[in-house]
N, C-alpha and C positions, 0 to 999 in steps of 0.2 A: 659476539652478535652480529647480526645483520643490522647495518646502519641503514634506515628506511624514511624516506620522504613522502608523506600523504599530500596529495594537494586536493584540499577541500576537508572544512571542518563540520560537516554534516552529519546525519544519523551515521552512514555507513564509516566515512572516515573517522570519527569518533569513536565509533565501536571497535575498528581495527586497532586504532591506536591504544585503546585500553586491553584489548587483548594481547599486542604485542609487548607493551608496556609492563604487564604484568607478569610476562615471561623473561623480563629483563633486557629487551631490546631497546637500543637507542632510537628513538623515533622523533620526527620532525613533523607536525600538522602546520600547514602553510595555509592560512584561509585569508580569502578577500575582504570579507565584512569586519566590522569591530567587535570588540570583546563585548560578552552580556555585560549588563549591570550587576553590581552587588545587591544583596538583600534577598529576602524570601524569594524561593523559586518562582511562585506563581508571579508575582508583581514583576519582579525582573524580567521573565520571559515575555511579559505584555509589552515591556519596555525596549527588548532587545531588537535593535533594528539590524534586518538580513536582506538588504536589496538583492543579493545574488540568490536568495531562497525565497522567491516571492511566493510559492505554495505553502509556505509555513503558516500563512495568514487563511489556510482553508483548514478543513475539517480532516482529521487523519483518524484511523483507525491501527491501533497494533492488537491484530489478531493473535488467534492461540499459537500459532508457530513462534510470533514475536516474544510471547510470553514465555514459551518453552526454551527459547535461546536466552532470555534474561535468567530464567531459572537455572539453567545448566551453565552458562559462561558468566554470566554476571549479577551473580543473587543481591549484592550490594547495592546494584543499581536499581533493581525491581523493590527493593526495601525502601531506598530514599524517594524515588516516585511516590510509594505509597505512603511515606512520611509527609510529602508535600502533598496531597491531596487526591492523589490517583486511586483508583478503585478497582479490585477485580469484580469482572461481572462473571457469573455462571450462566452459560448457555443451555445448559439441560433444563433451566427453567421454563424453555420453552419449546422442551420436546412434547411429543404428542402422548397422551394416556393410552393408545392402542397397543396392539400386541408387540412383543418383542421379548428375548430372554430376559428374565431377571437374575441378577448377579448380584455379588456384594453389595450392600447398603442396606437402609432401611426396607423391612418388609413391602415387597410391593413397589418399590422406588424404579426399578428398571435399570438401575446404575450397574454397569460394568467397569472393569478394569480399563483404565485409558479415559472415562468419562471425566477424571479430575484436570486431564489437559483441555479440556472442552471451556476455556475461560478466555474471555479479552480483558485487557487493560483499558481502562477509562481513563485517558489522557490526552491533553493538546500535545502537539508535537513540539513546540517550543518549551514546553515543559520537560518533556523527556530529553530534548537535546540539551539544556540546560544542565539537567541532573547528570548526564554521560560527560559532558562538558567539564563539571567539578571533579568528578571522577577522575577523568584524564589529566587534569593539571595538576591534582595531587602526587601523580606517579613520578617516582624518579627516573631519570633518563628520558622523559617524554616533555616536548616544549611544544607549545601552541603560539603560533606567529599570527597575528591578526594583520590585517591591512597588508597583506601580503600574496600578491597573485603570481602564480606560474605562468610564463609565458611561452616556455621553451624547453627543450631537452639537450642534454650534453649526451653524446653518444660514440661509439668506438665500433671500429669494425668487429666482428665475433665469426670467423671462419669465412669459408667460401659464401658469399653474397648474404652473410647474414650481420646483423645489428644487436649491439648491447648498449643500454640505456646505463649511463655513469652519474647522473645527477639533472639538477634542472637550472634551469635560469629564470631568474625573477623579472617582473615588469621593469624593476629599477636596474637590472642589468647584473645582479648578484648572482654568481655561479656556486650553488651548492651541489657538492658531491654526493652520491649515496650509492650504495649499493644496490639498492630496490627502490623504485618509484612507484606508488600506487595513485592512479586517477581516481578521485573520490569527488569529481567536481560536478555531480549530478547529471541531469538529463542531456546536456550539453556536450559530455563525453570531451573534453578539451584534449584530451590526449589524440583524437583523431588530428586536429589541426597542429598539434606538437609533431606529431609523425609526419605529416605532409610536408612541414616548413623544413624538416631534416632530410627530405628526399626518401624517406622510406613508406614503400606501399602500404596501403590501409585497406584490410579486407573490408569486404561490403556488409552491410546490415542486413537483418530480417527485418522488415518494417510492417505492419497492419494498422492502419488508422483507427482512431475511436470515433469520430464524427459526431462529437457529441459537445456541449457546454455545460457549465455548471453555475450555480448562483446560491452562496451560502453565507450566513450570518451566525453570529456567536450571541448568545443570550447568559444571563445570570441569573438562577431562580432567587426571588426576593425573599421566601422563606427557608430557614435553614434546617429546621427541625420537622416540618411537616411531610406527608406523602408527597411523592411525586404527581403533577397534576395530572397526568394519564399514564395509561399501560404501555409497557414496553413490549409491542405484540411480536417482535422481532428477536426478542431474546436480549440483546443488548440494545436495542433501536426499536424506535418507534416510525410507523409510516410504510411505506412500501414501494414497490418499482412496478408501475402500473403499464397499461397497454399503449399510452401515450407520452408519459413522463414519469418521472421519479421524484417522490419528497421524503425524504428521510432524516429523521433525528438521531443523535448521538450524544448521550451523556458523556460527558470529560472530567476532569479534576475540578474540585473545589466548587460544587455545584454550577459549574459552566455545562452548557450543552451548546451543540450546533446542529441548524437545519440546512440541509442542500438539497436544492432542485436539480434534476438534470434534465435537459432539453435538448431538442435539436438545433444545430448551428442556423443561422439566416431565419429562424423562426420570429417573426416581428411582434406577435403576440406575447410570447414567452420572455422577449427580451426587455419588456415591461417588469419583470422581476428585479431588475437593477433599483426601481425605486422602492421605498421602505414601505410604503402605503399597498403597493400592489404585492409585494412579497407577504406581508401580512394578511392580506384578501386570500392569497393563495393557499397561506398554511391554514387559514380558517376553512375553507373548502376541503382539503386533503384529511382522509381519514388519520385518524389518532394525533393530529397535530393542533388542532384547535385548541385545546385547554392549556398546551404550553406557553401559546403567545398571548395570552390574557394579560393586560396590564399590572393584574394583583399578584400574576403569577411569576414573572419574569420580566427583566428589563434588557434590553438590546446593549449589547458590548462596543458596538462600531457599526459601521456601515455594511451594506450588502455587499459583496465580492463576486466577482464575475471571474472565471478562468475557462479557457478552452481546454479541454482535455487534449495530453499529448498522446501520440501515437505509440503504439506498443512497438516496442524495438528491442531486437537480440542483437548486441553489438557484435561484429566482425563474424557472424555465424551463415553467412551466406556463401561459404566455401572459396575456393580460388586457389588453395595449397600453399598460401603463402607460409613462410617460415616463421614461428613466434618469435617476436622480440624480447630477447632475454633483459630482465631486468626491469619491466613495465608491466603491471598489473592494472586491472579496472575492479574498482568495487562499487556496490549497490547499483544504482541508477546510470553510473557510467558504464554498466556492464548490461543491464537490462531494465526495460520502462515497461511498467504494466497499466493499463488503464486505470488512473486512480479512484474509478467509479466502484473498483472492486475491492478497495481497501487491501490491498497487497504489499504495496511499495515498502513501508516502515519494516515489515516483519521481515520481507525478503533480503531487504538491504542489513539487517541485524544478522539474519543467517549466513549471508553471503561473506559479511565482515568475518564473523567469528570462524566461519569453517576455512576462509581463506588464511587466517590466523594460523590455523594447524598446517596447513600446506607449506607456509612460510616456516614453520619451525621443522618441518621435515626436509625440507630443503634450504638449508643455509645459505648455499653457494649461489641462491637466485639465478641459476641459469637456464637452459633451454627445458629442463625437466620440470622446473617450477612453473614456467609459462605453459607447458601441456599438460600438467597436472590440475593448473587453474582453468584451462578451456575445458578439461572434461568434468571440473565439479561445475562450471558454468552450463555444461549439458545437461547433468543431471538434476542441478537444482534449479535452475532458471529456466529453462527451454519448456517445461510441461505448463508453467503459467502464463509464459509468453504465449504459447500456443491456445492454451484456453482463453486468455484475454482477447487475443485475435477473434476467436469465433463468437465469442459472448458479446464484444464490443459492435462487431457486425450482426449479429442476431437481433440484438436489442434496437439498433439505429433503424434496421429496415422494419422491426416491428413499429417502432414508433412513426417511421415515413409511410408506412401503409395506413396508420390511423389518420394521419394528417391529409391523406389522399395524394401524397407525394409520389413521384415515379422512384424505384428501387435507385440507390446510388451507384455510382460508375466503380470500376475497380479501383480506382484510386492511381497512383504514380506506379509507373512501370518498375519492375523490379523481380527478384528471385520469386518463383512460385511459393506460395505458403501450403503448408501440411494440410492434409484433411482433418476434418474436426476430430478431436480427441474421444468424443464420444458420440454415435449417432443420435442426432435429434430427437427420432421417437422413443428411443431407449432412454434419453435422459429425461423428456416430458413424463414417462410413465414413471420413473423414479421421483420425479418432483410430486406426481399425483398420491403415489404410495407412501412417501414420507409425511404427508398428512396425518396417517394414522397407525402408521410402523414405525416402532423406536429404532429397529435395527436399520432401516432406509433412512430415518431421520439420520441417525448416528453417521452414518456412511456419508451422505451429503453435507452434513454440518463439519464434518472432519475435510473434505475437499474446499468446502466454502471458506474455512479458517487456515488452508495451506498445510495441514497437517498431514494429509494424503492426497496423492496426485488422482487425476480423474483416473487413470489407466490402473492405479491400485486398488482403488474403491471399486470399480465396474470389472475387475477381475475378481471380487471375491463370491465365490459360489452362494454363500447364505444370502448375501446381499440380492444376487439377481434373481435367486429362487422368490423373495418376498417380493420383489417387483412384478415377476412375473404371475404370482399368485394374486396380487393387489389387482393386477389389469385383467385378469380373467374373472374376478369374483364381482359381485354388485357394486355400484357407485357410492362412494362412501359420502355422508354429509358435508356440506361445505366448510364448515367450522367446527371447532371442540364441542359446541353445545348444539349442533345441528344447523340452525338457520346460517345464511350466508352473513358476512362480517358487513362492514361498513364498506361503500364503494366510493372510488373517487369522482369527481364530476367529469361529466361527457367532455370531449376537446371543446365543444361548442360554448359550453357553460363557462368553462375556465377561462377559455381567451375573452368573452363578452365582459367576464369579472375584473379581469385584469385589463382591458380597454377601458372601462368606467373608470377604474381608479387612476390611469394614466390619463384621461381628460379631465377628471377632478382636479 
């Protein structure tokens, strides 16, 4: 079997090691940070120090694609996560009661085959990573070495002007041979610097900025048995993405939940969200969040953490015609980064890792054919979400800039031209409006939002398009399920005034 070194022990690296190890491959995972503590997963995850994965301290979502991948490729991991306090959330609870075909299920339920996939896993990323880590560590033939950083590659010529990776060199100078090396180092994609140091051309990336910042905080419910403090108006979440900011709550495992605000960078007033008092004040002003942050409902688990959203990146996809480097692959964020505000990262990492394992099994020689197959996989699996992320990031930032009275942002750093929007704006807006009262349209957009179906697949469905057109041609629908408008967010001036008052106080 192929001897594989995986550089990085995050979600993608661990999932790939799990899939390969289960097939009998010999795998070494080399991870820069220390090992997780022993003990119950929820407590150990909170104590796990991972300076190389700072985003692990922020809210994450495992959407329906991620659940599908665990169900089909690692059901024992899903069962272990549920045993450690994670929960599955049925998104169809938020489906509209309006028209749509009624399929199998309770009379009048409107459920159709495939709706069982419309679930998300409520879990913190460190808990899921810890469950994955323990599953990988239990496999024969797989080892996880912590506090070990890959600093470079071992290479050899491979035909005319070609190169082949034959192993890695660690920061301590140790040379580790391998038939296959996988860069699972995360967003920085360390293999780019490894290739450059080895004198191997590095293909250019496609990049689209996100232009947003986030402020997040975790809480734990004080009552373990009572009803939740407020409704989850978004199926597996509460709050909303408004015209000038976002404020969304996601339940997680073990009665923990996270609240995350999205804001424009450089917004002096919104930067006050770093202060706990201002964060709480903004929660109390934001629809659906106020009851969750009352003192008798929940206690904070830590400080407010701020993070700049990374750009959307599709690695090595800008063309150039370089021959692939045999024996080197990228997995997860090292291959593609999507705007974290849309909650696709963990699920795409799992899908990419498990499907890469299938390719490695089909190409045990780890030659050019594997490299080409991996490039094709990235194009099929990752490119649609990169493209959607680029355009959704841009449109949201521009909408918020307009609400703030700011001029449109510039084009960003020069680089390869980005593709046209996956779906024309007016058509997508019409679909969003129709989804408020049509279960078929809601189902299509929900499958797209949870990465089960690409925009091209959803908007090529004739029944979906017919219902969107029919809705657009009919009379206006009521604003909410019961008719009257739902709660609205504070106006920009009111929110800024409230935050400024807390900052001065």
